C-alpha positions as CSV (number, residue, x, y, z in Angstrom):
1,M,-164.2,110.3,38.0
2,L,-164.6,109.5,34.5
3,R,-164.0,105.8,35.5
4,L,-166.9,105.9,37.6
5,L,-169.0,107.3,35.2
6,V,-167.9,104.5,32.6
7,V,-168.6,101.9,35.4
8,L,-172.2,103.1,36.2
9,T,-173.0,103.4,32.6
10,L,-171.7,99.8,31.9
11,Y,-173.5,98.3,34.8
12,G,-176.6,100.1,34.1
13,A,-176.7,99.1,30.5
14,V,-176.1,95.3,31.3
15,F,-179.0,95.9,33.9
16,L,-181.2,96.9,31.3
17,V,-180.2,94.5,28.5
18,E,-180.7,91.7,31.0
19,G,-182.9,92.6,33.8
20,I,-185.8,93.9,31.8
21,P,-186.7,90.9,30.5
22,L,-186.6,88.9,33.8
23,I,-189.2,91.4,35.0
24,R,-191.3,91.1,31.9
25,R,-191.3,87.1,32.6
26,R,-191.7,87.8,36.3
27,D,-188.7,85.5,37.0
28,W,-188.5,87.0,40.3
29,R,-185.9,84.4,41.7
30,T,-183.5,84.9,39.0
31,L,-183.8,88.8,38.8
32,L,-182.8,88.4,42.7
33,I,-179.9,86.7,42.1
34,F,-178.9,88.7,39.1
35,T,-179.4,91.9,41.1
36,G,-177.3,90.4,43.9
37,L,-174.5,89.6,41.7
38,C,-174.7,92.9,39.8
39,L,-174.3,94.9,43.2
40,L,-171.4,92.6,44.2
41,G,-169.6,93.8,41.2
42,L,-170.5,96.9,41.4
43,A,-169.3,97.3,45.1
44,L,-166.0,95.7,43.7
45,A,-165.8,98.1,40.6
46,I,-166.5,101.5,42.7
47,P,-163.5,101.4,44.5
48,W,-161.5,100.6,41.5
49,S,-163.0,103.3,39.8
50,F,-161.4,105.5,42.3
51,G,-157.9,104.0,42.0
52,R,-158.0,102.0,45.1
53,H,-156.5,98.6,45.0
54,L,-158.7,95.5,46.8
55,S,-156.9,92.9,47.9
56,F,-158.3,89.4,46.7
57,P,-158.1,86.5,49.2
58,S,-157.1,84.0,46.7
59,Q,-153.6,83.4,48.6
60,A,-155.7,83.0,51.9
61,L,-158.0,80.7,50.7
62,M,-155.5,78.4,49.0
63,E,-153.6,78.1,52.3
64,F,-156.6,77.2,53.9
65,F,-157.9,74.5,51.5
66,E,-154.5,73.1,51.0
67,P,-154.3,70.5,53.7
68,L,-157.7,69.2,52.9
69,A,-156.8,68.9,49.3
70,Q,-153.7,66.9,50.1
71,K,-155.6,64.6,52.3
72,V,-158.4,64.1,49.6
73,L,-156.3,64.0,46.4
74,G,-153.0,63.2,47.9
75,P,-149.9,64.9,47.8
76,P,-148.8,66.9,44.2
77,E,-147.0,65.1,41.6
């Protein structure tokens, strides 16, 4: 529970430091992107705070793009 409190506090602090100036400048597009990225990071951090392990798709992505990379760049040296 302490981890969740730390995560929420840190994300809240980052939003206050970075988000408030965007609101004052009325930079809505940047604020929307910033908020979306923060929410994505928060969605990954909350399960971590409860001790859950999230598997990342990096191996699956490498297997998917490896044939394309070999065709474009050639075989690895």
